[in-house]
N, C-alpha and C positions, 0 to 999 in steps of 0.2 A: 492393381498390384497383384501379382500371382501369389497364390497360397503356397507357403513353404511346405516341403515334404517333412513328415515326422522323422525324428532322429532314429537311427538304427536301434539304439538301446531301448527306446520306447516301444518300437515294433517287436523286438525280441522279448521284452518283459510282458507285453500284452499277449503275445503268442503263448508263452509258457503258462501264464495264469489261465488263459482260455482253454488250453490243452488240458491242464489239471482239472479245471471245472467240468469240462465235458467228460473226462475220464471218470470223475467221481460220480456224475449224474448217471452215466450209462453203466456203471459197475453194478449190475443186477444179475442175480441167478448165475453165478460163474459155473461153468460146466466141469463137474467132478474134480474140483481143485486145480484145474489147468488155467484158471483166470480167463477162460473163453466166455465172453458174454454175447447175448443175442443181438446186441446193437452197439456198434462202435463208431461214433461220429468223429472221434479225434483224428483218424487218418485223413479225413477230408480237410481238416485244418492244416495238417502237416503238408499235404500235397499242394494246397493253395499257396502256402508260404514258399514252398520250393519252386512253384511255377512263377511266383512273383520275384523272388530273390535268387532263383536258380540254386546251384549246388553249394554256394558259399555259406549257406545256412544249414547245411547237412548236420554239422556238429550240434547245432541247437535242437534240431529234431531228435537226434539221438539222446541228447541230454534230457529233453522233456520226457522221452520214453522211460529212461532210467529213473527220473524223479517221480514219475507217475507210479512206477513199480513200488518205490519206497513209500510215497505218501498215501496211496490208495490201497495197494495190495499187501503192504507190509514188507518187512525185511525178507529178501529172497533166501531160499534154502541153499542155493548154489549161485554164488556171484558170477562165476565164469559163464555158466549157462545163461544167466540173465543178461550179462553184457553181450554175449554172442547173439542171443535171440533178438535183443533190441537193436543191435547193430545191423543184423540182417533185415529187420523191419525198416529201419531208416534207409537202407540201400534200396529196398523194394519200393518205398515211397518215392525216392528220388528217380528211379527208373520210370515209374508211372507218370510222375510229373513231367519228366523229359519227353516222353512219347506224346502225352496230351498237349504239351506246349508246341511240339512239332506239328501236330495235326490241326490244332485250333488256331495257330498263328498268334500274332502279337495281341490281337483283340481279346483272346481267351473267351470268345463269345460262341454260344450255341445258336448260330444264326440259321442254319439249314439242317435239313434232315440228314444230310451227309455228315455234318458236324456231330449231330446227335448219335448217329450210328457209330462213328469212331469213338465218341465219348463212352457209350455203353460197352463197346468191345474192349476198350482199354481199361475201363473200370473193372469189368468182370475178370479180365485176364490178370490185371494188376493185383486185385484183391485175392484171387486164387493163388497167385505167386507168393504173396505175403503169407497167406494161410499155410501154404506148403512149407515155406521157410521156417515159420515160427513153430508150427507143430512138429516138424521134423527135428528141429533143434531140441525140443523137449523130449521127443522120443529117443533120440541118441543118448540123452542124459538119463534115460530110464524113468521119466516122469509121467509118461502116458501109459497108464495101467487101467484095466477094468473096462475098456471100451475099444472098439476097432479104431485104427489110426485114421481111416478114411472118414469115419463119422466126426471125429474131432476136427479134421480139415474142413469138412463141409460146413460145420457149425461156425467155425471161425470165418470162413469165406462168406457165408450169408451175413454175418454180423458186420463185417467190413463193407461188403457190397451195398447193403441197405444204407449204412451211414454215408457212403460216398454218393449214392444215387439221390438221397434226400438232401444232404447238406452241401455237397460240392457245387451243384448248379447255383445255389444262392451265393456262395462265396465267389464263384466266377462272375456272377452278375455284379457283385459289389466291387470287384476288381476292374470292371469295365465301366467307364464314365457314363456312356449312353445307357447301358443296361441298368446301372445304379439309379439313374434318374427315373427310368421306367418303373423300377421296383418301388421307389419311394412314392411315385404317383399312384401306383396300384394299391400300395398299402394304405394310402390316404383316401381312397375312393369309397363312396358309400356302398357301391355294389360289392366290393371286397369284404367290407365289414358284415354285410348281409350274408355273404357266402360263408364267412368265418362263423357267424352265429348259427347258421344251418348246420355246419360241420360239427360244432360242439353239441348241438341237439342230437344229431345222428350218432355221435360217439356215445352219448348217454343212453340212447335207445339200444345200440348194439351191445355195449358192455354192461347194460343193466340186466341182461339175461343171465341165466345160469351158465356155468362153464360149458355144458354140453351143447348150448345153443349159440355160442359165440360165432362160430364160422357160418352158421346158417344165415345170419343177418349182416355179415361183413360186406356183402355186395352193395349195401346202402351207401357205404363210404365212397363208392365210385361216382355217385351222383354229384357231390360237390366238386370232385376232381374234374369231371367232364364239364361241369358248369363253369368253373373258374378258368379252365384251359380254353374253352370255346369263346368265352367272353373277354378274358383278360390276357390271353396268350401265355407265353412262357413264364412271365412274372406271376400270374395268378396260379399257374400249375405248381411252381416251386413253393409258393407261400402256403397253399392249401395242403401240400404234402407235408410241410413242416408242422402245420397245426395237427394233422392226423398223427404224425409221428410223436409229437409231444403228448397227445391224448393216449396213445398206446403206452408210452413210458409211465405216465401218471397211473394208468390202469394197472399195469404190471406191478408198480411199486406199492399200490394200495390194496391189491387183491392177492389172494393165495392161489394163483394159477400154477399149474405144473410147468416145469422148464420146457417140456416138449410143446406145450401150448404157446409159450412165448416165441419159440422158434418158428412155429407155423404162422403165428400172427405176423412175424417179420417177413416171411416169404410173401404173404398177402400184401403187406405194406410195400414191398419191392414192386409187385405187380401194379399196384395203384399208382405209385410214383412214376414208373415207366410209362404207364398209360397217359398220365398227365403231361409228361415231357414230350411224348410223341405228338399229342394233340396241340400242346402249346407251341411247339416249334412249327407245326403245320399251319396254325392260325397266324403266327407271326410272318411266315413266308407268304401266306395269302395276302395279308395286309400290305406287305412290301410290294408284292406283285401288283396289287390293286393301285397303290400309289404310283408305281412306275407306269402302269397302263394309263392312268389318268393324265400323267405328264405326256405320254406318247400321244394320247388322243387330243390333248390340247395342241401339240405341235402339228398333228395331222389335220386338225380343224383349221389351224392357221394356214397350212399349206393348201388345203382344199379351198379356203376362202380366197387366197391369192390366185389360185388357178381359176376359180369360178369368176372372179372379177375380170381376170384377163380374158376369159372365155366370153363373158357377157358384154364387156366393154369394147371388144374388137369391132363389132358391127356398128355401134354409134360413132366410134372414133373414126372408122373408115368413112362413114357417111359424112361426118364433120369435115374430114379432109376433102372429100369430093365437093361438098358445098363451098368450102374455102377456095378450091380451084375454080369452081363455077363463078364465084364472086369476082375473083381476079380477072377471069376472062370477060365478064360483063363490064367490069370497070374499064378495061383496056379496049373494049369493042367500040368501033365507030360505025357499025352497020345498022344499029338500032337507034330509034329516036330516044331522046333523053327521058321522056316520061315512061316509055316502055322499059328502058334499061333500069330506071329507078324502081318500077313496079316489080320487075323480076328480082332485083337485089333485095327488096323488102320480103318477097316470098322466100328466097333462099335464106335470108337472115332468120325468118320465122321458123323455118325447118331446122336450122342450126340450133336455135333456142330450144325447140321441142326435143331434139335428140340430146342436147346437153342436159336438159332437165331429166329426161329418161335415164341417162347414164348416172346422174346424181341419185335418183331414186333407187336404181339397181344397187349402187354402192351401199347406200344406207340400209336397205332391206336385207341384202345378203350379209352385211356386217352384223346386223341385229340377229339374223338367223343363226349364223355360226357362233356368235358370242353366247347366246342364251337359248337358241332354238325357238325364239318368239316369232309369232306371226300376228300381223294386225288384221284380224278377221273382221269382215264387214259383209253386208248383204250385197252380192254382186250379180249383175246380169251376165251370165256366162256367154250368152250369144254374142254380146258386144265384145267380150274378150277374144272369142274365137274369130270374129270378123277382123279385129285389130291384128291378131297373129297372122292371119292370111294376108292382110294388106301389107304388113311389114315384110313378108317373105315373097311378095308378088314379083318384085324385080329379080330376085334371086331365081325364082322359078322360071321366069322368062329367059334369063341368061342360060339356064341349064336345059331349056326347051322341055320342061316338065309341066303337064297340065295339073291344075289344082282344082279340086271339087269340094263342095261344101254340102254335107248331109246332116243338117241340124234340125231337130224337131221344132215346130212352131211354138208349141206349148211348153218349152223348156222352163222348168221352175228356177227361181233364184237359188244361189248357193252361198254358203259361208266360206269366204276365201280372202286371202291377201292378194289383191289384183296384180301387184308388181311381181310377186313371187310366182304366181300361177302363169303370168305372162312369160316369165323366164322358162318355165316348164314347157309351155306351148311352143315357144320359139325354138327350143332345143329339139323337141320331137319333130316338128315340121321341117326344120333345117336338115336334121338327120335323114328324114324320109326323102326330101328332095335330092340330097346327095346320093342316097342309095338308089334312086330311080334314074339318075342322070346316066346317059349313055345307053339306056334300055330302049327297045323299040316301044313306042307308045307309052312313054313314062308318065305315070300318073300318081298323084297323092290325093287321098281322100281324108278330109277332116270331118268326123261324124260325132254326134252327141245325141243321147236319148236318155230318158228317165228309166231308172230301175228302182227297186224297193229301197226307199230311204236315201237315195243318192242319185247323182247324174254320172253316167258313164261316158267318157270321151275316148274316141278311138282315132288313131292316126295310122292309116293303111297306105302302103306304097307297093309299087310293082317291082321293087328291088329283089335281090336274091333270097331274102328272108333269113331266118335264124334257125340253126339246128338245136334240137333239144338240149344237148350237152352244154351249149354256150349260153342258155337263157339266163341263169343266175350270174354267170361271170360278166355279163354285160353291165350289171349294176355295181360292180366292184371297181374302185379306182385302179387304174393301171394304164399301160401303154395303149394309145388310141390307134385304130386301124386307118384313120383318116390322116392324110399328109398335114402336118402342122397341128393335129388335134392334141388336146390336153389329156384326154382319157378320163375326165371327171364329170362331163355333162350329165350322163344318165344317173350316176351315183348321187349327184346333187339333186336332180329331179325327184328321185325316189325319196330322199330325205325330206324335201319340201312337201311332197304330197302326203307322206306319212305324218308330218307335223300338222297337217290340216285334218287328220283323221281319216284319210283315204288310203288307197293303195295303188301302186304302179307296177305293171308287169308286162312282159312280152309273151307273145304266143308263137309257138313253133309252126312253121309252114313254108310253102313255096314262096310266099310274099311276106313282106315285113308288116307286123301288126303290133302296135304298142297301145296299151289301154291304161287309163287311170280313172279313179272315182273320187268324187267330192261329195260331202254330205249336203243335203238339201236344207235350206233355211226353213225353220219351223214356221207354220202359217201365223199371220197376225202382224208381221213386220213388213215394212215397205222397202222397196228397192232403194239401194244407195244411189243418190243422184250422181 
């Protein structure tokens, strides 16, 4: 059953009471009788209400401003000026809420740095507009005396701007269901409470100094801001800013600081809050980008696995088809004696079973590799794998009229490898080399292997056109294949498999094709896998 929305009169009453409470808490050190205070959080509440309910609650915002004048500041000396000034403030809040709503959209969420930039610009411009309207109204009535007009405007502007920067992001998060959940989770985490405790300790350190040293140690408060923003994102940033702001208000209320000191502390508070917002939004953007990248990588891995399976299964499936055709011909042939025909059928069936089993192993091992990057390492006689790769490609080489040579050291040590996956790598490299050498005069492919420090180096050389330096790295990126019918994924998969074994795969530039990869040597003391 869906939760019912609160009644409008409940929202209105709660807003008025909250507005009066915030106005009473923040009414400290009024500037020269103009009721201008260094911190004004109540505009944030008014703007949030107007963003939620739009302009139909404008009358309530104006009523709360008038009520606050009576309840907190006392009976005004000039009712006309008070009503005009509060009406101007209500209209400026409505304009700010309207522009913010247009820029942030229906979600009212500071999701991107662009949203944050618009938020800061609108807040600063809106609070400046409010300050100019309010102070100008008082100046026209002759109430601004003893201080320059611009100083009163700047003080009012800073007070409103700090209140908006600190409180409005929290209110916007509470108005957004997703952000509200993140805020609740953050406030309930152990790390947040640790950050809050450190913040309180640093507040005590900073404001436990003499008045002349307050600003010298204020930079310490940037540490929890950066910590919370980097670890907890925007939720941590707005919460730690709120804790620091409360600490400043408690300090100002309990200490005998000069009004100028309070003003300067609020400027520093604005800098700390903006720092937290910038870092918090950047961290949230990075986490969203990471999540999207992981999803994209999963899709890419699935696509590569499908392409790799198609690439690797094409040869055994083609062989199975050939064997099936040969079996059909043997069955229908009457030129051979029955015992010889049966013997050949048994041989073809055995080859079909071997290729089917190899296809099954390829599917299983590649699936495991793309799913978790796992390799079933065992002690392997690499010479045997090289011979099997050459034998598997021998018919292809004969069809292309390419000579295949083997240059493998006799004392080749055993290696740690997944034989099925390394067989995939060898078949890809040798097949590519054969096709690169086809059509060349005296086409030749050389499969070589020798020991180097801590590893075995395998080389596949061909008499093809080779690779230019600019294309070396691009060869190993998934993309369109140069070969007719090619998938463009063979080399990228080969590199991933070799690197999962702890080796490396690369190509060397030159007039002929040279591909090399290394595999780690099995430590002494173990026997070869049978």
